[in-house]
Structure formats: C-alpha cells, structure tokens
All heavy atoms as a GROMACS GRO file, in nm:
protein
  486
    1MET      N    1  -3.003   0.933  -4.117
    1MET     CA    2  -3.097   0.924  -4.235
    1MET      C    3  -3.062   0.814  -4.322
    1MET      O    4  -2.944   0.795  -4.357
    1MET     CB    5  -3.095   1.057  -4.303
    1MET     CG    6  -3.188   1.066  -4.419
    1MET     SD    7  -3.207   1.220  -4.487
    1MET     CE    8  -3.080   1.223  -4.617
    2LEU      N    9  -3.147   0.718  -4.350
    2LEU     CA   10  -3.123   0.612  -4.439
    2LEU      C   11  -3.148   0.661  -4.581
    2LEU      O   12  -3.245   0.732  -4.617
    2LEU     CB   13  -3.214   0.493  -4.406
    2LEU     CG   14  -3.195   0.430  -4.270
    2LEU    CD1   15  -3.299   0.321  -4.252
    2LEU    CD2   16  -3.054   0.374  -4.264
    3LYS      N   17  -3.067   0.602  -4.679
    3LYS     CA   18  -3.078   0.637  -4.811
    3LYS      C   19  -3.153   0.504  -4.871
    3LYS      O   20  -3.124   0.398  -4.851
    3LYS     CB   21  -2.953   0.665  -4.888
    3LYS     CG   22  -2.897   0.792  -4.844
    3LYS     CD   23  -2.767   0.822  -4.925
    3LYS     CE   24  -2.711   0.952  -4.899
    3LYS     NZ   25  -2.593   0.988  -4.971
    4LYS      N   26  -3.240   0.528  -4.969
    4LYS     CA   27  -3.304   0.417  -5.044
    4LYS      C   28  -3.294   0.447  -5.193
    4LYS      O   29  -3.326   0.560  -5.244
    4LYS     CB   30  -3.451   0.406  -5.002
    4LYS     CG   31  -3.519   0.290  -5.067
    4LYS     CD   32  -3.658   0.280  -5.025
    4LYS     CE   33  -3.728   0.174  -5.101
    4LYS     NZ   34  -3.869   0.155  -5.073
    5ASN      N   35  -3.244   0.346  -5.266
    5ASN     CA   36  -3.239   0.370  -5.410
    5ASN      C   37  -3.381   0.340  -5.460
    5ASN      O   38  -3.451   0.253  -5.418
    5ASN     CB   39  -3.139   0.269  -5.471
    5ASN     CG   40  -2.997   0.306  -5.436
    5ASN    OD1   41  -2.970   0.415  -5.417
    5ASN    ND2   42  -2.910   0.206  -5.438
    6VAL      N   43  -3.418   0.421  -5.558
    6VAL     CA   44  -3.548   0.407  -5.624
    6VAL      C   45  -3.525   0.387  -5.777
    6VAL      O   46  -3.443   0.469  -5.831
    6VAL     CB   47  -3.639   0.529  -5.600
    6VAL    CG1   48  -3.764   0.515  -5.668
    6VAL    CG2   49  -3.664   0.547  -5.451
    7ASN      N   50  -3.592   0.296  -5.841
    7ASN     CA   51  -3.562   0.274  -5.981
    7ASN      C   52  -3.694   0.299  -6.054
    7ASN      O   53  -3.799   0.333  -5.996
    7ASN     CB   54  -3.520   0.133  -6.009
    7ASN     CG   55  -3.607   0.026  -5.952
    7ASN    OD1   56  -3.723   0.044  -5.958
    7ASN    ND2   57  -3.558  -0.093  -5.922
    8ARG      N   58  -3.689   0.291  -6.181
    8ARG     CA   59  -3.806   0.325  -6.266
    8ARG      C   60  -3.921   0.233  -6.236
    8ARG      O   61  -4.043   0.276  -6.231
    8ARG     CB   62  -3.772   0.306  -6.422
    8ARG     CG   63  -3.678   0.416  -6.476
    8ARG     CD   64  -3.649   0.390  -6.607
    8ARG     NE   65  -3.542   0.483  -6.652
    8ARG     CZ   66  -3.545   0.545  -6.775
    8ARG    NH1   67  -3.641   0.526  -6.856
    8ARG    NH2   68  -3.443   0.622  -6.800
    9LYS      N   69  -3.898   0.107  -6.212
    9LYS     CA   70  -4.005   0.017  -6.170
    9LYS      C   71  -4.081   0.047  -6.045
    9LYS      O   72  -4.201   0.040  -6.034
    9LYS     CB   73  -3.954  -0.122  -6.159
    9LYS     CG   74  -4.064  -0.234  -6.153
    9LYS     CD   75  -4.013  -0.380  -6.178
    9LYS     CE   76  -4.117  -0.466  -6.172
    9LYS     NZ   77  -4.081  -0.601  -6.219
   10THR      N   78  -4.005   0.098  -5.946
   10THR     CA   79  -4.061   0.144  -5.814
   10THR      C   80  -4.145   0.260  -5.836
   10THR      O   81  -4.254   0.268  -5.777
   10THR     CB   82  -3.947   0.171  -5.718
   10THR    OG1   83  -3.863   0.054  -5.705
   10THR    CG2   84  -4.003   0.209  -5.583
   11LEU      N   85  -4.091   0.359  -5.911
   11LEU     CA   86  -4.181   0.482  -5.940
   11LEU      C   87  -4.302   0.446  -6.020
   11LEU      O   88  -4.418   0.496  -5.973
   11LEU     CB   89  -4.102   0.576  -6.031
   11LEU     CG   90  -3.980   0.638  -5.950
   11LEU    CD1   91  -3.889   0.721  -6.053
   11LEU    CD2   92  -4.022   0.726  -5.835
   12ALA      N   93  -4.294   0.359  -6.112
   12ALA     CA   94  -4.408   0.316  -6.186
   12ALA      C   95  -4.523   0.249  -6.103
   12ALA      O   96  -4.631   0.269  -6.109
   12ALA     CB   97  -4.371   0.224  -6.306
   13ASN      N   98  -4.472   0.166  -6.012
   13ASN     CA   99  -4.558   0.092  -5.919
   13ASN      C  100  -4.627   0.194  -5.830
   13ASN      O  101  -4.748   0.165  -5.786
   13ASN     CB  102  -4.480  -0.010  -5.827
   13ASN     CG  103  -4.468  -0.142  -5.906
   13ASN    OD1  104  -4.554  -0.175  -5.983
   13ASN    ND2  105  -4.367  -0.218  -5.872
   14LYS      N  106  -4.561   0.294  -5.783
   14LYS     CA  107  -4.621   0.397  -5.694
   14LYS      C  108  -4.725   0.472  -5.765
   14LYS      O  109  -4.840   0.497  -5.716
   14LYS     CB  110  -4.506   0.498  -5.649
   14LYS     CG  111  -4.430   0.438  -5.539
   14LYS     CD  112  -4.499   0.413  -5.412
   14LYS     CE  113  -4.418   0.361  -5.308
   14LYS     NZ  114  -4.489   0.321  -5.190
   15ILE      N  115  -4.705   0.508  -5.897
   15ILE     CA  116  -4.812   0.561  -5.979
   15ILE      C  117  -4.934   0.476  -5.997
   15ILE      O  118  -5.053   0.511  -5.986
   15ILE     CB  119  -4.751   0.608  -6.115
   15ILE    CG1  120  -4.645   0.718  -6.098
   15ILE    CG2  121  -4.861   0.653  -6.208
   15ILE    CD1  122  -4.567   0.754  -6.221
   16TYR      N  123  -4.898   0.348  -6.023
   16TYR     CA  124  -5.004   0.244  -6.038
   16TYR      C  125  -5.085   0.234  -5.913
   16TYR      O  126  -5.217   0.236  -5.912
   16TYR     CB  127  -4.941   0.114  -6.072
   16TYR     CG  128  -5.031  -0.005  -6.061
   16TYR    CD1  129  -5.136  -0.034  -6.147
   16TYR    CD2  130  -5.008  -0.104  -5.956
   16TYR    CE1  131  -5.210  -0.144  -6.141
   16TYR    CE2  132  -5.103  -0.208  -5.941
   16TYR     CZ  133  -5.190  -0.228  -6.028
   16TYR     OH  134  -5.275  -0.337  -6.017
   17GLN      N  135  -5.025   0.224  -5.801
   17GLN     CA  136  -5.093   0.206  -5.662
   17GLN      C  137  -5.170   0.327  -5.623
   17GLN      O  138  -5.275   0.325  -5.572
   17GLN     CB  139  -4.993   0.165  -5.556
   17GLN     CG  140  -4.934   0.029  -5.581
   17GLN     CD  141  -4.816   0.002  -5.485
   17GLN    OE1  142  -4.773   0.086  -5.407
   17GLN    NE2  143  -4.769  -0.122  -5.484
   18ASN      N  144  -5.108   0.448  -5.638
   18ASN     CA  145  -5.168   0.572  -5.578
   18ASN      C  146  -5.260   0.638  -5.670
   18ASN      O  147  -5.351   0.713  -5.623
   18ASN     CB  148  -5.049   0.670  -5.548
   18ASN     CG  149  -4.971   0.609  -5.418
   18ASN    OD1  150  -5.019   0.543  -5.342
   18ASN    ND2  151  -4.841   0.639  -5.417
   19ILE      N  152  -5.239   0.633  -5.802
   19ILE     CA  153  -5.326   0.708  -5.896
   19ILE      C  154  -5.423   0.609  -5.966
   19ILE      O  155  -5.532   0.652  -5.996
   19ILE     CB  156  -5.241   0.780  -5.996
   19ILE    CG1  157  -5.162   0.884  -5.929
   19ILE    CG2  158  -5.332   0.848  -6.108
   19ILE    CD1  159  -5.053   0.960  -6.014
   20GLY      N  160  -5.375   0.487  -5.988
   20GLY     CA  161  -5.467   0.388  -6.040
   20GLY      C  162  -5.451   0.364  -6.191
   20GLY      O  163  -5.534   0.295  -6.258
   21PHE      N  164  -5.358   0.430  -6.252
   21PHE     CA  165  -5.331   0.408  -6.391
   21PHE      C  166  -5.284   0.260  -6.409
   21PHE      O  167  -5.232   0.199  -6.323
   21PHE     CB  168  -5.220   0.496  -6.459
   21PHE     CG  169  -5.272   0.644  -6.468
   21PHE    CD1  170  -5.170   0.738  -6.434
   21PHE    CD2  171  -5.389   0.676  -6.503
   21PHE    CE1  172  -5.199   0.874  -6.442
   21PHE    CE2  173  -5.427   0.819  -6.513
   21PHE     CZ  174  -5.340   0.913  -6.487
   22SER      N  175  -5.297   0.210  -6.529
   22SER     CA  176  -5.255   0.068  -6.552
   22SER      C  177  -5.103   0.061  -6.543
   22SER      O  178  -5.031   0.170  -6.547
   22SER     CB  179  -5.289   0.013  -6.686
   22SER     OG  180  -5.211   0.083  -6.786
   23LYS      N  181  -5.039  -0.058  -6.523
   23LYS     CA  182  -4.899  -0.070  -6.507
   23LYS      C  183  -4.820  -0.018  -6.625
   23LYS      O  184  -4.719   0.050  -6.614
   23LYS     CB  185  -4.862  -0.208  -6.476
   23LYS     CG  186  -4.902  -0.250  -6.324
   23LYS     CD  187  -4.844  -0.384  -6.290
   23LYS     CE  188  -4.885  -0.420  -6.150
   23LYS     NZ  189  -4.828  -0.539  -6.095
   24ILE      N  190  -4.876  -0.052  -6.749
   24ILE     CA  191  -4.809  -0.008  -6.865
   24ILE      C  192  -4.811   0.139  -6.880
   24ILE      O  193  -4.722   0.209  -6.914
   24ILE     CB  194  -4.882  -0.068  -6.994
   24ILE    CG1  195  -4.856  -0.218  -6.990
   24ILE    CG2  196  -4.837  -0.013  -7.122
   24ILE    CD1  197  -4.930  -0.310  -7.093
   25ILE      N  198  -4.924   0.199  -6.854
   25ILE     CA  199  -4.934   0.357  -6.860
   25ILE      C  200  -4.842   0.418  -6.756
   25ILE      O  201  -4.773   0.518  -6.781
   25ILE     CB  202  -5.080   0.404  -6.844
   25ILE    CG1  203  -5.156   0.365  -6.972
   25ILE    CG2  204  -5.081   0.556  -6.826
   25ILE    CD1  205  -5.308   0.395  -6.965
   26SER      N  206  -4.837   0.356  -6.635
   26SER     CA  207  -4.756   0.412  -6.529
   26SER      C  208  -4.601   0.395  -6.569
   26SER      O  209  -4.525   0.493  -6.550
   26SER     CB  210  -4.776   0.332  -6.406
   26SER     OG  211  -4.900   0.343  -6.359
   27GLU      N  212  -4.563   0.294  -6.633
   27GLU     CA  213  -4.422   0.277  -6.677
   27GLU      C  214  -4.390   0.372  -6.793
   27GLU      O  215  -4.286   0.436  -6.796
   27GLU     CB  216  -4.406   0.133  -6.734
   27GLU     CG  217  -4.397   0.038  -6.628
   27GLU     CD  218  -4.384  -0.110  -6.666
   27GLU    OE1  219  -4.379  -0.124  -6.792
   27GLU    OE2  220  -4.395  -0.202  -6.592
   28ASN      N  221  -4.493   0.400  -6.881
   28ASN     CA  222  -4.479   0.491  -6.985
   28ASN      C  223  -4.458   0.641  -6.933
   28ASN      O  224  -4.370   0.713  -6.981
   28ASN     CB  225  -4.596   0.494  -7.087
   28ASN     CG  226  -4.594   0.370  -7.176
   28ASN    OD1  227  -4.488   0.304  -7.183
   28ASN    ND2  228  -4.706   0.337  -7.228
   29ILE      N  229  -4.534   0.671  -6.832
   29ILE     CA  230  -4.519   0.806  -6.769
   29ILE      C  231  -4.380   0.829  -6.709
   29ILE      O  232  -4.318   0.922  -6.734
   29ILE     CB  233  -4.623   0.828  -6.657
   29ILE    CG1  234  -4.760   0.836  -6.716
   29ILE    CG2  235  -4.595   0.943  -6.568
   29ILE    CD1  236  -4.875   0.830  -6.612
   30VAL      N  237  -4.333   0.733  -6.638
   30VAL     CA  238  -4.195   0.736  -6.577
   30VAL      C  239  -4.090   0.740  -6.689
   30VAL      O  240  -4.001   0.829  -6.678
   30VAL     CB  241  -4.170   0.611  -6.485
   30VAL    CG1  242  -4.027   0.615  -6.448
   30VAL    CG2  243  -4.263   0.611  -6.374
   31ASN      N  244  -4.103   0.664  -6.793
   31ASN     CA  245  -4.006   0.665  -6.902
   31ASN      C  246  -4.010   0.805  -6.974
   31ASN      O  247  -3.904   0.852  -7.015
   31ASN     CB  248  -4.033   0.545  -6.999
   31ASN     CG  249  -3.989   0.417  -6.949
   31ASN    OD1  250  -3.897   0.405  -6.872
   31ASN    ND2  251  -4.058   0.315  -6.979
   32ASP      N  252  -4.130   0.854  -7.004
   32ASP     CA  253  -4.147   0.984  -7.067
   32ASP      C  254  -4.077   1.096  -6.985
   32ASP      O  255  -4.009   1.180  -7.037
   32ASP     CB  256  -4.288   1.023  -7.087
   32ASP     CG  257  -4.355   0.935  -7.197
   32ASP    OD1  258  -4.281   0.869  -7.274
   32ASP    OD2  259  -4.473   0.940  -7.212
   33ILE      N  260  -4.092   1.089  -6.848
   33ILE     CA  261  -4.033   1.197  -6.770
   33ILE      C  262  -3.881   1.190  -6.780
   33ILE      O  263  -3.816   1.292  -6.793
   33ILE     CB  264  -4.075   1.181  -6.619
   33ILE    CG1  265  -4.229   1.208  -6.605
   33ILE    CG2  266  -3.992   1.259  -6.523
   33ILE    CD1  267  -4.284   1.175  -6.474
   34PHE      N  268  -3.831   1.073  -6.768
   34PHE     CA  269  -3.677   1.055  -6.778
   34PHE      C  270  -3.630   1.091  -6.921
   34PHE      O  271  -3.521   1.150  -6.936
   34PHE     CB  272  -3.638   0.914  -6.739
   34PHE     CG  273  -3.626   0.892  -6.594
   34PHE    CD1  274  -3.727   0.826  -6.531
   34PHE    CD2  275  -3.523   0.959  -6.522
   34PHE    CE1  276  -3.710   0.808  -6.388
   34PHE    CE2  277  -3.512   0.939  -6.386
   34PHE     CZ  278  -3.608   0.868  -6.316
   35ASN      N  279  -3.705   1.058  -7.023
   35ASN     CA  280  -3.668   1.100  -7.167
   35ASN      C  281  -3.671   1.246  -7.177
   35ASN      O  282  -3.574   1.304  -7.246
   35ASN     CB  283  -3.758   1.040  -7.268
   35ASN     CG  284  -3.735   0.880  -7.271
   35ASN    OD1  285  -3.625   0.843  -7.251
   35ASN    ND2  286  -3.837   0.803  -7.312
   36ILE      N  287  -3.766   1.329  -7.111
   36ILE     CA  288  -3.770   1.467  -7.116
   36ILE      C  289  -3.641   1.522  -7.049
   36ILE      O  290  -3.582   1.614  -7.101
   36ILE     CB  291  -3.890   1.522  -7.058
   36ILE    CG1  292  -4.016   1.479  -7.142
   36ILE    CG2  293  -3.883   1.660  -7.025
   36ILE    CD1  294  -4.160   1.506  -7.080
   37ILE      N  295  -3.611   1.472  -6.934
   37ILE     CA  296  -3.501   1.513  -6.860
   37ILE      C  297  -3.368   1.492  -6.940
   37ILE      O  298  -3.289   1.585  -6.961
   37ILE     CB  299  -3.485   1.453  -6.723
   37ILE    CG1  300  -3.601   1.494  -6.630
   37ILE    CG2  301  -3.347   1.484  -6.657
   37ILE    CD1  302  -3.623   1.415  -6.507
   38ILE      N  303  -3.350   1.378  -6.995
   38ILE     CA  304  -3.231   1.336  -7.067
   38ILE      C  305  -3.227   1.430  -7.195
   38ILE      O  306  -3.114   1.489  -7.225
   38ILE     CB  307  -3.237   1.190  -7.111
   38ILE    CG1  308  -3.207   1.105  -6.981
   38ILE    CG2  309  -3.128   1.160  -7.204
   38ILE    CD1  310  -3.240   0.966  -6.985
   39SER      N  311  -3.334   1.445  -7.271
   39SER     CA  312  -3.329   1.524  -7.384
   39SER      C  313  -3.305   1.675  -7.361
   39SER      O  314  -3.244   1.750  -7.445
   39SER     CB  315  -3.452   1.505  -7.469
   39SER     OG  316  -3.568   1.560  -7.407
   40SER      N  317  -3.342   1.721  -7.244
   40SER     CA  318  -3.315   1.866  -7.210
   40SER      C  319  -3.174   1.894  -7.179
   40SER      O  320  -3.129   2.005  -7.193
   40SER     CB  321  -3.391   1.894  -7.067
   40SER     OG  322  -3.537   1.890  -7.095
   41PHE      N  323  -3.086   1.788  -7.152
   41PHE     CA  324  -2.950   1.811  -7.130
   41PHE      C  325  -2.885   1.846  -7.257
   41PHE      O  326  -2.770   1.898  -7.261
   41PHE     CB  327  -2.882   1.685  -7.074
   41PHE     CG  328  -2.895   1.674  -6.926
   41PHE    CD1  329  -2.961   1.560  -6.862
   41PHE    CD2  330  -2.854   1.779  -6.840
   41PHE    CE1  331  -2.959   1.550  -6.727
   41PHE    CE2  332  -2.866   1.761  -6.712
   41PHE     CZ  333  -2.919   1.663  -6.644
   42LYS      N  334  -2.943   1.822  -7.378
   42LYS     CA  335  -2.886   1.864  -7.496
   42LYS      C  336  -2.873   2.015  -7.507
   42LYS      O  337  -2.785   2.065  -7.575
   42LYS     CB  338  -2.965   1.810  -7.620
   42LYS     CG  339  -2.963   1.664  -7.632
   42LYS     CD  340  -3.052   1.611  -7.741
   42LYS     CE  341  -3.053   1.458  -7.743
   42LYS     NZ  342  -3.141   1.402  -7.848
   43ASN      N  343  -2.964   2.085  -7.440
   43ASN     CA  344  -2.971   2.227  -7.449
   43ASN      C  345  -2.924   2.300  -7.327
   43ASN      O  346  -2.880   2.415  -7.329
   43ASN     CB  347  -3.111   2.283  -7.480
   43ASN     CG  348  -3.166   2.226  -7.614
   43ASN    OD1  349  -3.098   2.225  -7.706
   43ASN    ND2  350  -3.288   2.177  -7.608
   44TYR      N  351  -2.924   2.231  -7.214
   44TYR     CA  352  -2.879   2.293  -7.084
   44TYR      C  353  -2.779   2.208  -7.017
   44TYR      O  354  -2.777   2.086  -7.018
   44TYR     CB  355  -3.004   2.319  -7.002
   44TYR     CG  356  -3.120   2.384  -7.065
   44TYR    CD1  357  -3.217   2.327  -7.131
   44TYR    CD2  358  -3.109   2.526  -7.079
   44TYR    CE1  359  -3.337   2.397  -7.195
   44TYR    CE2  360  -3.210   2.601  -7.146
   44TYR     CZ  361  -3.321   2.532  -7.204
   44TYR     OH  362  -3.414   2.603  -7.270
   45GLU      N  363  -2.703   2.272  -6.928
   45GLU     CA  364  -2.609   2.206  -6.838
   45GLU      C  365  -2.676   2.164  -6.704
   45GLU      O  366  -2.627   2.074  -6.638
   45GLU     CB  367  -2.492   2.296  -6.802
   45GLU     CG  368  -2.399   2.333  -6.926
   45GLU     CD  369  -2.324   2.210  -6.974
   45GLU    OE1  370  -2.281   2.134  -6.896
   45GLU    OE2  371  -2.315   2.193  -7.099
   46LYS      N  372  -2.780   2.233  -6.670
   46LYS     CA  373  -2.842   2.213  -6.536
   46LYS      C  374  -2.998   2.220  -6.561
   46LYS      O  375  -3.045   2.299  -6.630
   46LYS     CB  376  -2.797   2.324  -6.446
   46LYS     CG  377  -2.872   2.314  -6.306
   46LYS     CD  378  -2.799   2.434  -6.229
   46LYS     CE  379  -2.882   2.465  -6.109
   46LYS     NZ  380  -2.828   2.586  -6.037
   47ILE      N  381  -3.060   2.121  -6.493
   47ILE     CA  382  -3.210   2.115  -6.498
   47ILE      C  383  -3.265   2.117  -6.361
   47ILE      O  384  -3.227   2.019  -6.283
   47ILE     CB  385  -3.261   1.997  -6.585
   47ILE    CG1  386  -3.199   2.000  -6.718
   47ILE    CG2  387  -3.412   1.987  -6.585
   47ILE    CD1  388  -3.218   1.875  -6.796
   48LYS      N  389  -3.358   2.202  -6.335
   48LYS     CA  390  -3.412   2.208  -6.200
   48LYS      C  391  -3.560   2.181  -6.196
   48LYS      O  392  -3.632   2.242  -6.284
   48LYS     CB  393  -3.386   2.346  -6.133
   48LYS     CG  394  -3.439   2.348  -5.984
   48LYS     CD  395  -3.423   2.479  -5.929
   48LYS     CE  396  -3.480   2.481  -5.781
   48LYS     NZ  397  -3.466   2.614  -5.723
   49ILE      N  398  -3.599   2.082  -6.115
   49ILE     CA  399  -3.744   2.048  -6.113
   49ILE      C  400  -3.786   2.098  -5.968
   49ILE      O  401  -3.740   2.038  -5.868
   49ILE     CB  402  -3.771   1.906  -6.139
   49ILE    CG1  403  -3.719   1.852  -6.272
   49ILE    CG2  404  -3.915   1.876  -6.120
   49ILE    CD1  405  -3.728   1.716  -6.303
   50THR      N  406  -3.865   2.200  -5.968
   50THR     CA  407  -3.896   2.271  -5.837
   50THR      C  408  -3.965   2.167  -5.756
   50THR      O  409  -4.045   2.081  -5.790
   50THR     CB  410  -3.999   2.381  -5.860
   50THR    OG1  411  -3.933   2.469  -5.954
   50THR    CG2  412  -4.031   2.455  -5.733
   51SER      N  413  -3.928   2.167  -5.625
   51SER     CA  414  -3.972   2.070  -5.515
   51SER      C  415  -3.937   1.932  -5.540
   51SER      O  416  -3.989   1.838  -5.484
   51SER     CB  417  -4.121   2.080  -5.500
   51SER     OG  418  -4.165   2.220  -5.464
   52PHE      N  419  -3.840   1.902  -5.621
   52PHE     CA  420  -3.790   1.773  -5.657
   52PHE      C  421  -3.647   1.755  -5.652
   52PHE      O  422  -3.589   1.691  -5.566
   52PHE     CB  423  -3.850   1.721  -5.786
   52PHE     CG  424  -3.810   1.574  -5.812
   52PHE    CD1  425  -3.876   1.470  -5.744
   52PHE    CD2  426  -3.718   1.536  -5.901
   52PHE    CE1  427  -3.841   1.341  -5.772
   52PHE    CE2  428  -3.676   1.406  -5.922
   52PHE     CZ  429  -3.740   1.306  -5.860
   53GLY      N  430  -3.574   1.825  -5.742
   53GLY     CA  431  -3.436   1.821  -5.735
   53GLY      C  432  -3.371   1.888  -5.855
   53GLY      O  433  -3.440   1.937  -5.946
   54THR      N  434  -3.242   1.896  -5.852
   54THR     CA  435  -3.161   1.958  -5.969
   54THR      C  436  -3.077   1.847  -6.019
   54THR      O  437  -3.009   1.767  -5.948
   54THR     CB  438  -3.073   2.072  -5.908
   54THR    OG1  439  -3.161   2.160  -5.851
   54THR    CG2  440  -2.996   2.137  -6.021
   55PHE      N  441  -3.073   1.853  -6.155
   55PHE     CA  442  -2.980   1.756  -6.235
   55PHE      C  443  -2.874   1.828  -6.300
   55PHE      O  444  -2.908   1.930  -6.372
   55PHE     CB  445  -3.072   1.678  -6.336
   55PHE     CG  446  -3.183   1.602  -6.270
   55PHE    CD1  447  -3.303   1.651  -6.237
   55PHE    CD2  448  -3.157   1.459  -6.242
   55PHE    CE1  449  -3.405   1.581  -6.187
   55PHE    CE2  450  -3.263   1.386  -6.182
   55PHE     CZ  451  -3.386   1.448  -6.152
   56LEU      N  452  -2.749   1.782  -6.284
   56LEU     CA  453  -2.638   1.849  -6.353
   56LEU      C  454  -2.559   1.747  -6.435
   56LEU      O  455  -2.551   1.631  -6.398
   56LEU     CB  456  -2.540   1.909  -6.234
   56LEU     CG  457  -2.589   2.002  -6.133
   56LEU    CD1  458  -2.492   2.018  -6.023
   56LEU    CD2  459  -2.616   2.135  -6.211
   57LYS      N  460  -2.507   1.801  -6.535
   57LYS     CA  461  -2.421   1.723  -6.629
   57LYS      C  462  -2.292   1.697  -6.563
   57LYS      O  463  -2.235   1.792  -6.511
   57LYS     CB  464  -2.404   1.788  -6.767
   57LYS     CG  465  -2.504   1.773  -6.866
   57LYS     CD  466  -2.455   1.829  -6.992
   57LYS     CE  467  -2.565   1.838  -7.095
   57LYS     NZ  468  -2.521   1.890  -7.221
   58LYS      N  469  -2.246   1.578  -6.559
   58LYS     CA  470  -2.105   1.550  -6.507
   58LYS      C  471  -2.032   1.478  -6.619
   58LYS      O  472  -2.085   1.395  -6.688
   58LYS     CB  473  -2.111   1.470  -6.385
   58LYS     CG  474  -2.167   1.547  -6.265
   58LYS     CD  475  -2.142   1.467  -6.142
   58LYS     CE  476  -2.182   1.555  -6.012
   58LYS     NZ  477  -2.147   1.496  -5.898
   59LYS      N  478  -1.909   1.499  -6.621
   59LYS     CA  479  -1.816   1.435  -6.729
   59LYS      C  480  -1.760   1.305  -6.665
   59LYS      O  481  -1.739   1.281  -6.556
   59LYS     CB  482  -1.711   1.528  -6.769
   59LYS     CG  483  -1.761   1.650  -6.846
   59LYS     CD  484  -1.645   1.729  -6.880
   59LYS     CE  485  -1.694   1.852  -6.956
   59LYS     NZ  486  -1.596   1.946  -6.998
   0.00000   0.00000   0.00000
C-alpha cells in the first residue's frame, strides 16, 4: 500500500473540482474544518470523526 501526503491545498482543490465551489470558498472550508478540530483539542484529548479518522493529542 502506498502512502500519499495530502495538504490543505490538495483538499481545497478536490472540493473545488468535485463540488464546484470557488477556490477561495474551498480553501475556507478546509481551513474551517481544521480550525474546528484544533479548537476541539482545548476540551478533549481525543477527537473522532466517524468514517474518517481519530485525532489524538501527543506531547
């Protein structure tokens, strides 16, 4: 199995291509999602997004 790194720009381009939002709106969506995840770590040690993945705090 090959691993591929995905960055914010790649995710925004996929939203732009598949859904048709503008590039700026697509970038804002990706940034908002990551901001929600990051801010959730203030209250929780672990965040699970069903059918996507689990994020854990590491020191």
